C-alpha positions in Angstrom: 21.6 16.5 42.8 23.1 19.3 40.7 20.4 20.3 38.1 22.9 20.5 35.3 23.7 16.8 35.9 20.0 15.9 35.8 19.4 17.9 32.6 22.4 16.2 31.0 20.9 12.8 31.9 17.5 13.8 30.5 18.9 15.2 27.2 20.9 12.0 26.8 17.8 9.9 27.3 15.9 11.9 24.8 18.6 11.5 22.2 18.4 7.7 22.6 14.6 7.5 22.3 13.1 9.5 19.5 9.6 10.0 20.9 7.3 13.0 20.7 4.4 12.7 23.2 2.5 15.2 21.1 2.2 12.5 18.5 0.1 10.5 20.9 -2.2 13.3 21.9 -2.7 14.5 18.3 -3.3 11.0 17.1 -6.1 10.8 19.6 -7.6 14.1 18.5 -7.3 12.8 14.9 -9.1 9.6 15.7 -12.0 11.2 17.6 -12.5 13.8 14.8 -12.4 11.1 12.2 -15.1 9.1 14.0 -17.2 12.3 14.5 -16.8 13.2 10.8 -18.2 9.8 9.7 -20.9 9.3 12.3 -21.9 12.6 14.0 -24.7 14.5 12.2 -23.6 17.6 14.1 -20.1 17.6 12.7 -19.7 19.3 9.4 -18.1 16.6 7.2 -16.5 18.9 4.7 -14.9 21.1 7.3 -13.8 18.1 9.4 -12.1 16.4 6.4 -10.1 19.5 5.7 -9.0 19.6 9.4 -8.3 15.9 9.3 -6.0 16.2 6.3 -4.0 18.9 7.9 -3.8 17.0 11.2 -2.9 13.9 9.4 0.1 15.7 7.9 1.2 16.8 11.3 1.1 13.3 12.9 2.5 11.7 9.7 5.5 14.0 10.0 6.0 13.3 13.7 5.8 9.5 13.0 7.9 9.7 9.9 10.3 12.6 10.4 12.3 11.5 7.3 9.3 12.3 5.2 8.4 15.6 6.8 7.2 18.1 4.2 6.9 15.7 1.4 3.6 15.3 -0.5 1.2 13.1 1.4 -0.5 10.7 -0.8 -1.7 8.3 1.9 -4.5 10.6 3.1 -6.1 10.5 -0.4 -5.7 6.8 -0.5 -7.6 6.5 2.8 -10.4 8.8 1.6 -10.9 6.5 -1.5 -11.6 3.7 0.9 -14.2 5.5 3.0 -17.3 4.1 1.0 -16.1 0.6 1.6 -15.3 1.4 5.2 -18.9 2.7 5.7 -20.3 -0.5 4.2 -18.2 -2.7 6.6 -19.2 -0.6 9.7 -22.9 -0.6 8.7 -22.8 -4.4 8.7 -21.1 -4.4 12.1 -23.7 -2.0 13.5 -26.6 -4.0 12.1 -25.2 -7.2 13.5 -24.9 -5.7 16.9 -28.5 -4.4 16.7 -29.9 -7.7 15.5 -28.1 -9.8 18.1 -28.5 -7.7 21.3 -32.0 -7.5 22.7 -30.9 -4.6 24.9 -30.3 -2.4 21.8 -33.3 -0.1 21.3 -32.1 1.5 18.0 -29.3 1.6 15.5 -28.5 5.1 16.8 -27.9 3.6 20.2 -25.4 1.2 18.7 -23.5 4.0 16.9 -23.4 6.3 19.9 -23.5 4.2 23.1 -21.9 0.8 22.3 -18.1 0.6 23.1 -17.9 -2.5 20.9 -19.0 -0.5 17.9 -16.6 2.4 18.7 -13.7 -0.1 19.1 -14.4 -1.9 15.8 -14.9 1.4 14.0 -11.5 2.7 15.1 -9.9 -0.6 14.3 -11.3 -0.6 10.8 -10.1 3.0 10.3 -6.6 2.2 11.7 -6.5 -0.9 9.6 -6.6 1.2 6.4 -3.6 3.2 7.6 -1.9 0.0 8.7 -2.2 -1.3 5.1 -0.5 1.9 4.0 2.5 0.9 6.1 2.4 4.0 8.3 4.3 3.4 11.6 2.9 4.2 15.0 -0.3 6.0 13.9 -2.5 2.9 13.4 -1.4 1.5 16.8 -2.0 4.8 18.5 -5.5 4.9 17.0 -6.4 1.4 18.3 -4.8 2.2 21.7 -7.0 5.2 22.0 -10.1 3.0 21.5 -8.5 0.5 24.0 -8.1 3.3 26.5 -11.8 4.3 26.2 -13.4 0.9 25.9 -11.1 -1.7 27.4 -11.1 -3.5 24.0 -7.6 -4.2 22.7 -7.4 -4.9 18.9 -4.1 -4.8 17.1 -4.5 -3.0 13.7 -2.7 -5.9 12.0 -5.5 -8.3 12.8 -7.8 -9.3 9.9 -11.4 -9.1 10.9 -14.2 -10.0 8.5 -17.6 -8.3 8.1 -20.6 -8.4 10.5 -18.4 -8.7 13.6 -20.1 -8.5 16.9 -18.9 -8.4 20.5 -21.2 -8.0 23.4 -19.9 -5.6 26.2 -16.4 -6.2 24.9 -14.4 -5.2 28.0 -11.2 -7.2 28.3 -11.3 -8.5 24.7 -7.7 -8.9 23.3 -7.2 -9.6 19.6 -3.5 -10.1 18.5 -1.7 -8.8 15.4 -1.9 -11.9 13.3 -5.4 -13.1 14.3 -7.8 -13.9 11.4 -11.5 -13.6 12.1 -13.9 -14.5 9.3 -17.4 -13.0 8.8 -20.3 -13.2 11.2 -18.3 -14.0 14.3 -19.6 -13.2 17.8 -17.3 -12.6 20.8 -18.1 -11.8 24.4 -16.2 -10.0 27.1 -12.9 -11.2 28.3 -12.0 -13.2 25.2 -8.3 -13.5 24.2 -7.1 -14.4 20.8 -3.5 -14.6 21.6 -0.1 -16.3 21.1 1.2 -19.4 22.7 4.7 -17.8 23.0 5.8 -14.2 23.2 9.3 -14.2 21.7 10.8 -11.4 19.5 12.0 -13.9 16.9 8.4 -14.7 16.1 7.8 -11.2 14.8 7.0 -12.2 11.2 5.3 -15.5 12.1 1.5 -16.1 12.4 1.2 -16.3 16.2 -2.6 -15.8 16.7 -5.5 -18.1 15.9 -7.9 -18.2 12.9 -11.6 -18.0 13.7 -13.8 -19.2 10.8 -17.3 -17.9 10.0 -20.4 -18.1 12.2 -18.3 -18.9 15.4 -19.5 -17.8 18.8 -16.9 -17.4 21.6 -18.3 -16.9 25.1 -16.9 -14.8 28.0 -13.3 -15.3 29.2 -12.3 -18.0 26.7 -8.7 -18.0 25.6 -7.8 -19.3 22.1 -4.1 -19.3 21.5 -1.6 -20.1 18.7 -1.0 -19.4 15.1 -1.8 -22.9 14.0 -5.1 -23.0 15.9 -8.2 -22.9 13.7 -11.7 -22.8 15.1 -13.9 -24.3 12.4 -17.0 -22.6 11.2 -20.3 -22.8 13.1 -18.6 -23.8 16.3 -19.4 -22.6 19.8 -16.6 -22.0 22.3 -17.9 -22.0 25.9 -16.9 -19.5 28.6 -13.6 -19.9 30.5 -12.3 -22.5 28.0 -8.6 -22.7 27.1 -8.1 -23.8 23.5 -4.6 -24.4 22.0 -5.4 -26.8 19.2 -7.7 -26.7 16.2 -11.4 -27.3 16.5 -13.4 -29.0 13.8 -16.4 -27.2 12.3 -19.8 -27.5 14.0 -18.1 -28.3 17.3 -19.0 -27.2 20.8 -16.2 -26.7 23.4 -17.2 -26.6 27.0 -15.4 -26.1 30.3 -17.0 -27.9 33.2 -15.9 -26.6 36.6 -16.7 -28.4 39.8 -19.2 -26.2 41.7 -20.2 -27.3 45.1 -23.0 -25.7 47.0 -23.6 -26.5 50.7 -26.7 -25.3 52.5 -26.8 -25.2 56.3 -29.5 -27.2 57.9 -32.0 -25.2 59.9 -31.5 -27.7 62.8 -27.9 -26.6 63.1 -28.7 -22.9 63.3 
């Protein structure tokens, strides 16, 4: 193929899709530096915050080219919410430490638990989501997804003292609502019954009330589905309708074990 024809096709494609891959990489750098600024004693917080503001302006201008160069008020708005953010994340970390017998210290939770990293990035991204910034919140949570295998949409509303053990394979959709003191294990999906574009502004994902425990690989689907408080959802269950409070939902597979007789060996 003539290179000029190939270049013409590439230029045409780039005109149709206005994407800068540098936005993804710089959003990841921003996310990691923000986590370090808040939790790493070895990171100078004052210096990091200055770098973060500059980096935020760069990614904001890439995500919103129509606003490039204009005063950025949203970074200051985010900074005002940092004390409240700390309070929420401290509750998350303490809940993980209190519930996981394998956790030796709170420092281990902060540094070694993918579940804490994912919820921390989600709560940071959620603040930017509230500011109605496009792309950036989603790129932040996708960075955590990439590193931990935990997929939380920044639009989800997650209450305080949230705990998931291991966390790999957890999926929490955009309109999910999770009340306080909920525990989720690996492989859990809080998803939609249907995936259709016309449902964009409709609540598609379930509501999980306080003190609920959801065990591994359970799927809870649908915007009208409410799991009542103090309920237990067993592993490998498929829930598409509301569950009354104080309920236990179990999946009972048929497991058959056959042992060969020594006489037949």
